[in-house]
PyMOL Python script that loads the backbone (N, CA, C, O; Angstrom):
from pymol import cmd

cmd.read_pdbstr("""\
ATOM      1  N   MET A   1     -34.765 -13.142  31.595  1.00  0.00           N
ATOM      2  CA  MET A   1     -33.401 -13.586  31.418  1.00  0.00           C
ATOM      3  C   MET A   1     -33.020 -13.610  29.941  1.00  0.00           C
ATOM      4  O   MET A   1     -31.905 -13.221  29.592  1.00  0.00           O
ATOM      5  N   LYS A   2     -33.910 -14.052  29.079  1.00  0.00           N
ATOM      6  CA  LYS A   2     -33.610 -14.135  27.665  1.00  0.00           C
ATOM      7  C   LYS A   2     -33.505 -12.743  27.047  1.00  0.00           C
ATOM      8  O   LYS A   2     -32.680 -12.533  26.158  1.00  0.00           O
ATOM      9  N   ASN A   3     -34.318 -11.791  27.494  1.00  0.00           N
ATOM     10  CA  ASN A   3     -34.230 -10.429  26.954  1.00  0.00           C
ATOM     11  C   ASN A   3     -32.877  -9.802  27.268  1.00  0.00           C
ATOM     12  O   ASN A   3     -32.303  -9.116  26.422  1.00  0.00           O
ATOM     13  N   ASN A   4     -32.373 -10.025  28.452  1.00  0.00           N
ATOM     14  CA  ASN A   4     -31.084  -9.474  28.839  1.00  0.00           C
ATOM     15  C   ASN A   4     -29.964 -10.069  27.978  1.00  0.00           C
ATOM     16  O   ASN A   4     -29.026  -9.365  27.603  1.00  0.00           O
ATOM     17  N   ASN A   5     -30.063 -11.341  27.671  1.00  0.00           N
ATOM     18  CA  ASN A   5     -29.059 -12.012  26.841  1.00  0.00           C
ATOM     19  C   ASN A   5     -29.066 -11.445  25.419  1.00  0.00           C
ATOM     20  O   ASN A   5     -28.009 -11.254  24.817  1.00  0.00           O
ATOM     21  N   LYS A   6     -30.259 -11.177  24.889  1.00  0.00           N
ATOM     22  CA  LYS A   6     -30.360 -10.603  23.545  1.00  0.00           C
ATOM     23  C   LYS A   6     -29.779  -9.193  23.506  1.00  0.00           C
ATOM     24  O   LYS A   6     -29.122  -8.816  22.536  1.00  0.00           O
ATOM     25  N   GLU A   7     -30.020  -8.419  24.554  1.00  0.00           N
ATOM     26  CA  GLU A   7     -29.476  -7.067  24.606  1.00  0.00           C
ATOM     27  C   GLU A   7     -27.948  -7.097  24.645  1.00  0.00           C
ATOM     28  O   GLU A   7     -27.296  -6.271  24.006  1.00  0.00           O
ATOM     29  N   GLU A   8     -27.382  -8.034  25.383  1.00  0.00           N
ATOM     30  CA  GLU A   8     -25.927  -8.153  25.449  1.00  0.00           C
ATOM     31  C   GLU A   8     -25.359  -8.534  24.082  1.00  0.00           C
ATOM     32  O   GLU A   8     -24.306  -8.028  23.693  1.00  0.00           O
ATOM     33  N   GLN A   9     -26.034  -9.411  23.353  1.00  0.00           N
ATOM     34  CA  GLN A   9     -25.572  -9.808  22.035  1.00  0.00           C
ATOM     35  C   GLN A   9     -25.633  -8.623  21.068  1.00  0.00           C
ATOM     36  O   GLN A   9     -24.739  -8.456  20.239  1.00  0.00           O
ATOM     37  N   GLN A  10     -26.677  -7.806  21.169  1.00  0.00           N
ATOM     38  CA  GLN A  10     -26.793  -6.650  20.296  1.00  0.00           C
ATOM     39  C   GLN A  10     -25.685  -5.643  20.588  1.00  0.00           C
ATOM     40  O   GLN A  10     -25.139  -5.039  19.664  1.00  0.00           O
ATOM     41  N   VAL A  11     -25.349  -5.457  21.866  1.00  0.00           N
ATOM     42  CA  VAL A  11     -24.278  -4.539  22.233  1.00  0.00           C
ATOM     43  C   VAL A  11     -22.951  -5.063  21.693  1.00  0.00           C
ATOM     44  O   VAL A  11     -22.136  -4.277  21.210  1.00  0.00           O
ATOM     45  N   GLN A  12     -22.719  -6.367  21.765  1.00  0.00           N
ATOM     46  CA  GLN A  12     -21.485  -6.949  21.258  1.00  0.00           C
ATOM     47  C   GLN A  12     -21.398  -6.826  19.737  1.00  0.00           C
ATOM     48  O   GLN A  12     -20.317  -6.583  19.200  1.00  0.00           O
ATOM     49  N   VAL A  13     -22.505  -6.988  19.052  1.00  0.00           N
ATOM     50  CA  VAL A  13     -22.506  -6.878  17.596  1.00  0.00           C
ATOM     51  C   VAL A  13     -22.220  -5.442  17.177  1.00  0.00           C
ATOM     52  O   VAL A  13     -21.489  -5.222  16.212  1.00  0.00           O
ATOM     53  N   GLN A  14     -22.781  -4.457  17.885  1.00  0.00           N
ATOM     54  CA  GLN A  14     -22.577  -3.058  17.538  1.00  0.00           C
ATOM     55  C   GLN A  14     -21.149  -2.603  17.826  1.00  0.00           C
ATOM     56  O   GLN A  14     -20.654  -1.673  17.189  1.00  0.00           O
ATOM     57  N   LYS A  15     -20.492  -3.249  18.777  1.00  0.00           N
ATOM     58  CA  LYS A  15     -19.156  -2.839  19.189  1.00  0.00           C
ATOM     59  C   LYS A  15     -18.120  -3.664  18.424  1.00  0.00           C
ATOM     60  O   LYS A  15     -17.623  -4.673  18.925  1.00  0.00           O
ATOM     61  N   GLN A  16     -17.800  -3.220  17.201  1.00  0.00           N
ATOM     62  CA  GLN A  16     -16.821  -3.926  16.392  1.00  0.00           C
ATOM     63  C   GLN A  16     -15.457  -3.265  16.543  1.00  0.00           C
ATOM     64  O   GLN A  16     -15.349  -2.047  16.689  1.00  0.00           O
ATOM     65  N   GLU A  17     -14.433  -4.085  16.505  1.00  0.00           N
ATOM     66  CA  GLU A  17     -13.075  -3.580  16.619  1.00  0.00           C
ATOM     67  C   GLU A  17     -12.395  -3.650  15.265  1.00  0.00           C
ATOM     68  O   GLU A  17     -12.668  -4.541  14.461  1.00  0.00           O
ATOM     69  N   PHE A  18     -11.496  -2.685  15.024  1.00  0.00           N
ATOM     70  CA  PHE A  18     -10.705  -2.719  13.808  1.00  0.00           C
ATOM     71  C   PHE A  18      -9.619  -3.771  13.940  1.00  0.00           C
ATOM     72  O   PHE A  18      -9.201  -4.114  15.046  1.00  0.00           O
ATOM     73  N   LEU A  19      -9.171  -4.276  12.814  1.00  0.00           N
ATOM     74  CA  LEU A  19      -8.144  -5.303  12.819  1.00  0.00           C
ATOM     75  C   LEU A  19      -6.797  -4.735  13.249  1.00  0.00           C
ATOM     76  O   LEU A  19      -6.036  -5.409  13.943  1.00  0.00           O
ATOM     77  N   PHE A  20      -6.493  -3.500  12.843  1.00  0.00           N
ATOM     78  CA  PHE A  20      -5.223  -2.866  13.163  1.00  0.00           C
ATOM     79  C   PHE A  20      -5.462  -1.599  13.966  1.00  0.00           C
ATOM     80  O   PHE A  20      -6.586  -1.109  14.072  1.00  0.00           O
ATOM     81  N   ASP A  21      -4.376  -1.081  14.528  1.00  0.00           N
ATOM     82  CA  ASP A  21      -4.434   0.226  15.182  1.00  0.00           C
ATOM     83  C   ASP A  21      -4.318   1.322  14.131  1.00  0.00           C
ATOM     84  O   ASP A  21      -4.075   1.048  12.956  1.00  0.00           O
ATOM     85  N   GLY A  22      -4.494   2.549  14.562  1.00  0.00           N
ATOM     86  CA  GLY A  22      -4.408   3.676  13.637  1.00  0.00           C
ATOM     87  C   GLY A  22      -3.034   3.821  13.014  1.00  0.00           C
ATOM     88  O   GLY A  22      -2.920   4.179  11.842  1.00  0.00           O
ATOM     89  N   ILE A  23      -1.979   3.544  13.789  1.00  0.00           N
ATOM     90  CA  ILE A  23      -0.617   3.672  13.263  1.00  0.00           C
ATOM     91  C   ILE A  23      -0.378   2.664  12.150  1.00  0.00           C
ATOM     92  O   ILE A  23       0.341   2.958  11.195  1.00  0.00           O
ATOM     93  N   ASN A  24      -0.973   1.476  12.260  1.00  0.00           N
ATOM     94  CA  ASN A  24      -0.823   0.479  11.206  1.00  0.00           C
ATOM     95  C   ASN A  24      -1.428   0.978   9.896  1.00  0.00           C
ATOM     96  O   ASN A  24      -0.847   0.793   8.827  1.00  0.00           O
ATOM     97  N   TYR A  25      -2.574   1.600   9.982  1.00  0.00           N
ATOM     98  CA  TYR A  25      -3.217   2.122   8.776  1.00  0.00           C
ATOM     99  C   TYR A  25      -2.410   3.269   8.175  1.00  0.00           C
ATOM    100  O   TYR A  25      -2.327   3.392   6.953  1.00  0.00           O
ATOM    101  N   LYS A  26      -1.815   4.106   9.020  1.00  0.00           N
ATOM    102  CA  LYS A  26      -0.993   5.207   8.510  1.00  0.00           C
ATOM    103  C   LYS A  26       0.235   4.663   7.786  1.00  0.00           C
ATOM    104  O   LYS A  26       0.579   5.134   6.701  1.00  0.00           O
ATOM    105  N   ILE A  27       0.894   3.675   8.384  1.00  0.00           N
ATOM    106  CA  ILE A  27       2.065   3.076   7.739  1.00  0.00           C
ATOM    107  C   ILE A  27       1.655   2.398   6.440  1.00  0.00           C
ATOM    108  O   ILE A  27       2.385   2.464   5.451  1.00  0.00           O
ATOM    109  N   LEU A  28       0.497   1.748   6.432  1.00  0.00           N
ATOM    110  CA  LEU A  28       0.001   1.087   5.227  1.00  0.00           C
ATOM    111  C   LEU A  28      -0.239   2.105   4.102  1.00  0.00           C
ATOM    112  O   LEU A  28       0.116   1.856   2.950  1.00  0.00           O
ATOM    113  N   LEU A  29      -0.834   3.230   4.436  1.00  0.00           N
ATOM    114  CA  LEU A  29      -1.073   4.271   3.426  1.00  0.00           C
ATOM    115  C   LEU A  29       0.239   4.853   2.904  1.00  0.00           C
ATOM    116  O   LEU A  29       0.351   5.167   1.719  1.00  0.00           O
ATOM    117  N   ILE A  30       1.227   4.998   3.782  1.00  0.00           N
ATOM    118  CA  ILE A  30       2.538   5.472   3.341  1.00  0.00           C
ATOM    119  C   ILE A  30       3.152   4.473   2.368  1.00  0.00           C
ATOM    120  O   ILE A  30       3.721   4.863   1.348  1.00  0.00           O
ATOM    121  N   GLY A  31       3.036   3.188   2.682  1.00  0.00           N
ATOM    122  CA  GLY A  31       3.559   2.158   1.790  1.00  0.00           C
ATOM    123  C   GLY A  31       2.880   2.165   0.436  1.00  0.00           C
ATOM    124  O   GLY A  31       3.544   2.022  -0.591  1.00  0.00           O
ATOM    125  N   ILE A  32       1.581   2.327   0.421  1.00  0.00           N
ATOM    126  CA  ILE A  32       0.841   2.382  -0.848  1.00  0.00           C
ATOM    127  C   ILE A  32       1.257   3.615  -1.650  1.00  0.00           C
ATOM    128  O   ILE A  32       1.364   3.554  -2.875  1.00  0.00           O
ATOM    129  N   ALA A  33       1.490   4.730  -0.961  1.00  0.00           N
ATOM    130  CA  ALA A  33       1.934   5.949  -1.654  1.00  0.00           C
ATOM    131  C   ALA A  33       3.321   5.750  -2.261  1.00  0.00           C
ATOM    132  O   ALA A  33       3.578   6.213  -3.372  1.00  0.00           O
ATOM    133  N   VAL A  34       4.220   5.064  -1.546  1.00  0.00           N
ATOM    134  CA  VAL A  34       5.564   4.811  -2.066  1.00  0.00           C
ATOM    135  C   VAL A  34       5.494   3.902  -3.293  1.00  0.00           C
ATOM    136  O   VAL A  34       6.226   4.110  -4.261  1.00  0.00           O
ATOM    137  N   ILE A  35       4.619   2.897  -3.258  1.00  0.00           N
ATOM    138  CA  ILE A  35       4.428   2.019  -4.411  1.00  0.00           C
ATOM    139  C   ILE A  35       3.918   2.823  -5.610  1.00  0.00           C
ATOM    140  O   ILE A  35       4.392   2.639  -6.731  1.00  0.00           O
ATOM    141  N   ALA A  36       2.966   3.704  -5.374  1.00  0.00           N
ATOM    142  CA  ALA A  36       2.424   4.532  -6.455  1.00  0.00           C
ATOM    143  C   ALA A  36       3.511   5.438  -7.040  1.00  0.00           C
ATOM    144  O   ALA A  36       3.577   5.618  -8.256  1.00  0.00           O
ATOM    145  N   ILE A  37       4.359   6.005  -6.186  1.00  0.00           N
ATOM    146  CA  ILE A  37       5.462   6.844  -6.671  1.00  0.00           C
ATOM    147  C   ILE A  37       6.408   6.020  -7.539  1.00  0.00           C
ATOM    148  O   ILE A  37       6.896   6.497  -8.563  1.00  0.00           O
ATOM    149  N   GLY A  38       6.663   4.780  -7.125  1.00  0.00           N
ATOM    150  CA  GLY A  38       7.523   3.912  -7.919  1.00  0.00           C
ATOM    151  C   GLY A  38       6.958   3.643  -9.301  1.00  0.00           C
ATOM    152  O   GLY A  38       7.693   3.659 -10.288  1.00  0.00           O
ATOM    153  N   PHE A  39       5.658   3.396  -9.380  1.00  0.00           N
ATOM    154  CA  PHE A  39       5.050   3.157 -10.688  1.00  0.00           C
ATOM    155  C   PHE A  39       5.017   4.424 -11.537  1.00  0.00           C
ATOM    156  O   PHE A  39       5.133   4.355 -12.761  1.00  0.00           O
ATOM    157  N   ILE A  40       4.859   5.570 -10.898  1.00  0.00           N
ATOM    158  CA  ILE A  40       4.904   6.831 -11.640  1.00  0.00           C
ATOM    159  C   ILE A  40       6.310   7.057 -12.200  1.00  0.00           C
ATOM    160  O   ILE A  40       6.467   7.536 -13.323  1.00  0.00           O
ATOM    161  N   LEU A  41       7.330   6.710 -11.409  1.00  0.00           N
ATOM    162  CA  LEU A  41       8.708   6.841 -11.889  1.00  0.00           C
ATOM    163  C   LEU A  41       8.992   5.909 -13.065  1.00  0.00           C
ATOM    164  O   LEU A  41       9.832   6.221 -13.909  1.00  0.00           O
ATOM    165  N   MET A  42       8.309   4.782 -13.130  1.00  0.00           N
ATOM    166  CA  MET A  42       8.504   3.832 -14.226  1.00  0.00           C
ATOM    167  C   MET A  42       7.888   4.299 -15.528  1.00  0.00           C
ATOM    168  O   MET A  42       8.302   3.851 -16.597  1.00  0.00           O
ATOM    169  N   SER A  43       6.931   5.167 -15.469  1.00  0.00           N
ATOM    170  CA  SER A  43       6.185   5.538 -16.677  1.00  0.00           C
ATOM    171  C   SER A  43       7.023   6.404 -17.611  1.00  0.00           C
ATOM    172  O   SER A  43       8.025   6.995 -17.210  1.00  0.00           O
ATOM    173  N   GLY A  44       6.591   6.461 -18.849  1.00  0.00           N
ATOM    174  CA  GLY A  44       7.243   7.303 -19.843  1.00  0.00           C
ATOM    175  C   GLY A  44       8.342   6.580 -20.581  1.00  0.00           C
ATOM    176  O   GLY A  44       8.484   5.361 -20.481  1.00  0.00           O
ATOM    177  N   GLY A  45       9.110   7.337 -21.316  1.00  0.00           N
ATOM    178  CA  GLY A  45      10.238   6.788 -22.034  1.00  0.00           C
ATOM    179  C   GLY A  45       9.913   6.245 -23.407  1.00  0.00           C
ATOM    180  O   GLY A  45      10.784   5.715 -24.098  1.00  0.00           O
ATOM    181  N   GLY A  46       8.678   6.375 -23.797  1.00  0.00           N
ATOM    182  CA  GLY A  46       8.289   5.887 -25.112  1.00  0.00           C
ATOM    183  C   GLY A  46       8.665   6.872 -26.200  1.00  0.00           C
ATOM    184  O   GLY A  46       9.144   7.975 -25.935  1.00  0.00           O
ATOM    185  N   SER A  47       8.444   6.459 -27.396  1.00  0.00           N
ATOM    186  CA  SER A  47       8.746   7.304 -28.545  1.00  0.00           C
ATOM    187  C   SER A  47       7.449   7.688 -29.240  1.00  0.00           C
ATOM    188  O   SER A  47       6.517   6.887 -29.305  1.00  0.00           O
ATOM    189  N   LYS A  48       7.385   8.878 -29.744  1.00  0.00           N
ATOM    190  CA  LYS A  48       6.181   9.315 -30.454  1.00  0.00           C
ATOM    191  C   LYS A  48       6.054   8.605 -31.802  1.00  0.00           C
ATOM    192  O   LYS A  48       4.948   8.355 -32.281  1.00  0.00           O
ATOM    193  N   ASP A  49       7.194   8.284 -32.404  1.00  0.00           N
ATOM    194  CA  ASP A  49       7.219   7.583 -33.681  1.00  0.00           C
ATOM    195  C   ASP A  49       7.576   6.113 -33.423  1.00  0.00           C
ATOM    196  O   ASP A  49       8.652   5.843 -32.891  1.00  0.00           O
ATOM    197  N   PRO A  50       6.714   5.158 -33.781  1.00  0.00           N
ATOM    198  CA  PRO A  50       7.010   3.751 -33.491  1.00  0.00           C
ATOM    199  C   PRO A  50       8.201   3.203 -34.270  1.00  0.00           C
ATOM    200  O   PRO A  50       8.720   2.142 -33.921  1.00  0.00           O
ATOM    201  N   ASN A  51       8.642   3.888 -35.302  1.00  0.00           N
ATOM    202  CA  ASN A  51       9.792   3.428 -36.079  1.00  0.00           C
ATOM    203  C   ASN A  51      11.126   3.892 -35.495  1.00  0.00           C
ATOM    204  O   ASN A  51      12.184   3.449 -35.942  1.00  0.00           O
ATOM    205  N   VAL A  52      11.082   4.778 -34.503  1.00  0.00           N
ATOM    206  CA  VAL A  52      12.298   5.314 -33.890  1.00  0.00           C
ATOM    207  C   VAL A  52      12.403   4.774 -32.470  1.00  0.00           C
ATOM    208  O   VAL A  52      11.467   4.884 -31.678  1.00  0.00           O
ATOM    209  N   PHE A  53      13.577   4.177 -32.156  1.00  0.00           N
ATOM    210  CA  PHE A  53      13.809   3.642 -30.811  1.00  0.00           C
ATOM    211  C   PHE A  53      14.327   4.742 -29.901  1.00  0.00           C
ATOM    212  O   PHE A  53      15.213   5.506 -30.282  1.00  0.00           O
ATOM    213  N   ASN A  54      13.778   4.820 -28.709  1.00  0.00           N
ATOM    214  CA  ASN A  54      14.177   5.836 -27.744  1.00  0.00           C
ATOM    215  C   ASN A  54      14.968   5.163 -26.622  1.00  0.00           C
ATOM    216  O   ASN A  54      14.453   4.268 -25.952  1.00  0.00           O
ATOM    217  N   GLU A  55      16.209   5.584 -26.415  1.00  0.00           N
ATOM    218  CA  GLU A  55      17.073   5.009 -25.378  1.00  0.00           C
ATOM    219  C   GLU A  55      16.636   5.391 -23.962  1.00  0.00           C
ATOM    220  O   GLU A  55      17.111   4.792 -22.998  1.00  0.00           O
ATOM    221  N   ASP A  56      15.750   6.368 -23.815  1.00  0.00           N
ATOM    222  CA  ASP A  56      15.314   6.807 -22.484  1.00  0.00           C
ATOM    223  C   ASP A  56      14.604   5.704 -21.697  1.00  0.00           C
ATOM    224  O   ASP A  56      14.480   5.802 -20.476  1.00  0.00           O
ATOM    225  N   ILE A  57      14.145   4.678 -22.369  1.00  0.00           N
ATOM    226  CA  ILE A  57      13.453   3.606 -21.664  1.00  0.00           C
ATOM    227  C   ILE A  57      14.418   2.829 -20.773  1.00  0.00           C
ATOM    228  O   ILE A  57      13.985   2.165 -19.831  1.00  0.00           O
ATOM    229  N   PHE A  58      15.723   2.902 -21.057  1.00  0.00           N
ATOM    230  CA  PHE A  58      16.717   2.172 -20.281  1.00  0.00           C
ATOM    231  C   PHE A  58      17.533   3.069 -19.362  1.00  0.00           C
ATOM    232  O   PHE A  58      18.654   2.708 -19.004  1.00  0.00           O
ATOM    233  N   ASN A  59      17.018   4.208 -18.973  1.00  0.00           N
ATOM    234  CA  ASN A  59      17.790   5.076 -18.089  1.00  0.00           C
ATOM    235  C   ASN A  59      17.707   4.591 -16.633  1.00  0.00           C
ATOM    236  O   ASN A  59      16.938   3.687 -16.305  1.00  0.00           O
ATOM    237  N   PHE A  60      18.511   5.210 -15.781  1.00  0.00           N
ATOM    238  CA  PHE A  60      18.629   4.802 -14.377  1.00  0.00           C
ATOM    239  C   PHE A  60      17.296   4.852 -13.645  1.00  0.00           C
ATOM    240  O   PHE A  60      16.989   3.971 -12.843  1.00  0.00           O
ATOM    241  N   ARG A  61      16.514   5.876 -13.920  1.00  0.00           N
ATOM    242  CA  ARG A  61      15.243   6.062 -13.200  1.00  0.00           C
ATOM    243  C   ARG A  61      14.306   4.890 -13.429  1.00  0.00           C
ATOM    244  O   ARG A  61      13.683   4.417 -12.479  1.00  0.00           O
ATOM    245  N   ARG A  62      14.185   4.413 -14.642  1.00  0.00           N
ATOM    246  CA  ARG A  62      13.220   3.349 -14.960  1.00  0.00           C
ATOM    247  C   ARG A  62      13.746   1.954 -14.667  1.00  0.00           C
ATOM    248  O   ARG A  62      12.960   1.050 -14.383  1.00  0.00           O
ATOM    249  N   ILE A  63      15.056   1.761 -14.728  1.00  0.00           N
ATOM    250  CA  ILE A  63      15.625   0.429 -14.555  1.00  0.00           C
ATOM    251  C   ILE A  63      15.997   0.149 -13.098  1.00  0.00           C
ATOM    252  O   ILE A  63      15.825  -0.980 -12.637  1.00  0.00           O
ATOM    253  N   ARG A  64      16.493   1.123 -12.374  1.00  0.00           N
ATOM    254  CA  ARG A  64      16.968   0.895 -11.008  1.00  0.00           C
ATOM    255  C   ARG A  64      16.104   1.579  -9.939  1.00  0.00           C
ATOM    256  O   ARG A  64      15.666   0.937  -8.985  1.00  0.00           O
ATOM    257  N   LEU A  65      15.870   2.847 -10.101  1.00  0.00           N
ATOM    258  CA  LEU A  65      15.206   3.621  -9.046  1.00  0.00           C
ATOM    259  C   LEU A  65      13.743   3.219  -8.856  1.00  0.00           C
ATOM    260  O   LEU A  65      13.310   2.998  -7.725  1.00  0.00           O
ATOM    261  N   ALA A  66      12.988   3.123  -9.925  1.00  0.00           N
ATOM    262  CA  ALA A  66      11.557   2.830  -9.809  1.00  0.00           C
ATOM    263  C   ALA A  66      11.286   1.438  -9.227  1.00  0.00           C
ATOM    264  O   ALA A  66      10.469   1.330  -8.312  1.00  0.00           O
ATOM    265  N   PRO A  67      11.930   0.366  -9.710  1.00  0.00           N
ATOM    266  CA  PRO A  67      11.672  -0.943  -9.096  1.00  0.00           C
ATOM    267  C   PRO A  67      12.110  -1.013  -7.634  1.00  0.00           C
ATOM    268  O   PRO A  67      11.456  -1.661  -6.817  1.00  0.00           O
ATOM    269  N   THR A  68      13.222  -0.341  -7.307  1.00  0.00           N
ATOM    270  CA  THR A  68      13.659  -0.312  -5.910  1.00  0.00           C
ATOM    271  C   THR A  68      12.636   0.412  -5.043  1.00  0.00           C
ATOM    272  O   THR A  68      12.355  -0.014  -3.922  1.00  0.00           O
ATOM    273  N   THR A  69      12.082   1.498  -5.555  1.00  0.00           N
ATOM    274  CA  THR A  69      11.056   2.241  -4.812  1.00  0.00           C
ATOM    275  C   THR A  69       9.817   1.386  -4.594  1.00  0.00           C
ATOM    276  O   THR A  69       9.235   1.409  -3.509  1.00  0.00           O
ATOM    277  N   VAL A  70       9.407   0.637  -5.601  1.00  0.00           N
ATOM    278  CA  VAL A  70       8.236  -0.241  -5.463  1.00  0.00           C
ATOM    279  C   VAL A  70       8.511  -1.324  -4.418  1.00  0.00           C
ATOM    280  O   VAL A  70       7.650  -1.609  -3.585  1.00  0.00           O
ATOM    281  N   LEU A  71       9.695  -1.926  -4.453  1.00  0.00           N
ATOM    282  CA  LEU A  71      10.023  -2.966  -3.474  1.00  0.00           C
ATOM    283  C   LEU A  71      10.083  -2.408  -2.059  1.00  0.00           C
ATOM    284  O   LEU A  71       9.653  -3.073  -1.116  1.00  0.00           O
ATOM    285  N   ILE A  72      10.604  -1.207  -1.897  1.00  0.00           N
ATOM    286  CA  ILE A  72      10.608  -0.564  -0.581  1.00  0.00           C
ATOM    287  C   ILE A  72       9.170  -0.327  -0.112  1.00  0.00           C
ATOM    288  O   ILE A  72       8.857  -0.524   1.062  1.00  0.00           O
ATOM    289  N   GLY A  73       8.300   0.096  -1.031  1.00  0.00           N
ATOM    290  CA  GLY A  73       6.888   0.297  -0.684  1.00  0.00           C
ATOM    291  C   GLY A  73       6.227  -1.005  -0.242  1.00  0.00           C
ATOM    292  O   GLY A  73       5.452  -1.014   0.714  1.00  0.00           O
ATOM    293  N   PHE A  74       6.531  -2.110  -0.937  1.00  0.00           N
ATOM    294  CA  PHE A  74       5.991  -3.405  -0.510  1.00  0.00           C
ATOM    295  C   PHE A  74       6.528  -3.789   0.863  1.00  0.00           C
ATOM    296  O   PHE A  74       5.800  -4.350   1.682  1.00  0.00           O
ATOM    297  N   GLY A  75       7.793  -3.489   1.114  1.00  0.00           N
ATOM    298  CA  GLY A  75       8.357  -3.764   2.444  1.00  0.00           C
ATOM    299  C   GLY A  75       7.661  -2.964   3.536  1.00  0.00           C
ATOM    300  O   GLY A  75       7.411  -3.480   4.626  1.00  0.00           O
ATOM    301  N   ILE A  76       7.352  -1.720   3.250  1.00  0.00           N
ATOM    302  CA  ILE A  76       6.650  -0.875   4.235  1.00  0.00           C
ATOM    303  C   ILE A  76       5.250  -1.428   4.500  1.00  0.00           C
ATOM    304  O   ILE A  76       4.815  -1.467   5.651  1.00  0.00           O
ATOM    305  N   THR A  77       4.545  -1.852   3.462  1.00  0.00           N
ATOM    306  CA  THR A  77       3.196  -2.387   3.676  1.00  0.00           C
ATOM    307  C   THR A  77       3.243  -3.703   4.445  1.00  0.00           C
ATOM    308  O   THR A  77       2.382  -3.953   5.289  1.00  0.00           O
ATOM    309  N   ILE A  78       4.227  -4.540   4.168  1.00  0.00           N
ATOM    310  CA  ILE A  78       4.352  -5.802   4.918  1.00  0.00           C
ATOM    311  C   ILE A  78       4.667  -5.503   6.381  1.00  0.00           C
ATOM    312  O   ILE A  78       4.138  -6.159   7.278  1.00  0.00           O
ATOM    313  N   TYR A  79       5.522  -4.519   6.622  1.00  0.00           N
ATOM    314  CA  TYR A  79       5.816  -4.117   8.000  1.00  0.00           C
ATOM    315  C   TYR A  79       4.555  -3.640   8.713  1.00  0.00           C
ATOM    316  O   TYR A  79       4.335  -3.963   9.880  1.00  0.00           O
ATOM    317  N   SER A  80       3.733  -2.872   8.010  1.00  0.00           N
ATOM    318  CA  SER A  80       2.509  -2.356   8.658  1.00  0.00           C
ATOM    319  C   SER A  80       1.545  -3.488   9.006  1.00  0.00           C
ATOM    320  O   SER A  80       0.781  -3.379   9.965  1.00  0.00           O
ATOM    321  N   ILE A  81       1.576  -4.564   8.239  1.00  0.00           N
ATOM    322  CA  ILE A  81       0.691  -5.689   8.540  1.00  0.00           C
ATOM    323  C   ILE A  81       1.205  -6.464   9.748  1.00  0.00           C
ATOM    324  O   ILE A  81       0.417  -6.883  10.596  1.00  0.00           O
ATOM    325  N   PHE A  82       2.520  -6.659   9.831  1.00  0.00           N
ATOM    326  CA  PHE A  82       3.079  -7.467  10.911  1.00  0.00           C
ATOM    327  C   PHE A  82       3.348  -6.703  12.194  1.00  0.00           C
ATOM    328  O   PHE A  82       3.646  -7.321  13.216  1.00  0.00           O
ATOM    329  N   LYS A  83       3.252  -5.371  12.176  1.00  0.00           N
ATOM    330  CA  LYS A  83       3.484  -4.581  13.386  1.00  0.00           C
ATOM    331  C   LYS A  83       2.435  -4.910  14.433  1.00  0.00           C
ATOM    332  O   LYS A  83       1.235  -4.879  14.162  1.00  0.00           O
ATOM    333  N   LYS A  84       2.899  -5.220  15.622  1.00  0.00           N
ATOM    334  CA  LYS A  84       1.981  -5.611  16.692  1.00  0.00           C
ATOM    335  C   LYS A  84       1.337  -4.400  17.330  1.00  0.00           C
ATOM    336  O   LYS A  84       1.939  -3.332  17.440  1.00  0.00           O
ATOM    337  N   SER A  85       0.103  -4.592  17.745  1.00  0.00           N
ATOM    338  CA  SER A  85      -0.626  -3.536  18.443  1.00  0.00           C
ATOM    339  C   SER A  85      -0.212  -3.501  19.909  1.00  0.00           C
ATOM    340  O   SER A  85       0.280  -4.488  20.457  1.00  0.00           O
ATOM    341  N   LYS A  86      -0.417  -2.365  20.518  1.00  0.00           N
ATOM    342  CA  LYS A  86      -0.059  -2.248  21.946  1.00  0.00           C
ATOM    343  C   LYS A  86      -1.164  -2.752  22.820  1.00  0.00           C
ATOM    344  O   LYS A  86      -1.041  -2.731  24.044  1.00  0.00           O
TER     345      LYS A  86
END
""", "prot")
cmd.dss("prot")
cmd.show_as("cartoon", "prot")
cmd.util.cbc("prot")
cmd.orient("prot")
């Protein structure tokens, strides 16, 4: 009787389930990619000469588009976490 119980426990230990479904992981990866794109859009705009100010740091892409893209990416990742499995 005890041997059978140990075998059942070993089978249960070997059979682990993932926390999310596959679709959740796909949505999560999409969200992480969108966040990365947002940070890439934020980069640049510096000046080669530290004594010269470059106005490109305040353009639309870095001030509006990139932070909005990052926030959308965070929203997608939060959605992937809260999406219920079937």
